[in-house]
C-alpha angles and dihedrals in degrees: 000000000000090000092056091045094052093050093048092045090054090051089051094049091049090054090050090048089055089049089240096145095170091056090045091052090048091052091045093053100037103033110022104033091079089066091057090084090060099042114009094173092057091047090053091050091051091048091052089060087076090068094058123089088218118018088214086078084078107094094226092052098040091106094050103126125191126318094266096053092043091053091049091052091047091052091054090049092047091051090053091049092050093047091049093053108103091212090065099039111129091357101086130066114185113219119246106241126194113244092246091053092049090049089052092052093047092049093053115103 
């Protein structure tokens, strides 16, 4: 569940970063609202980001860089979550990617 949340949160933050409020609201309602039942406080905090001119004004997101760096950080975190999941232990082998290939994947939108 955390994996899906992190991906959807990144999508939401990218919409906010582009100042596309209508897309951000759409993502909030369609993709993130389902997580409100698990953590209502977090959902309210995410919703409040809509009121900010720049979501980086939020203390927890002040170090959010650009989209590329944020995606790279998210990928590292997702890999840790997947590796920590007991269902996947000893069943997954992540491919070794050349730096240029990884950069290509990260840059894709």
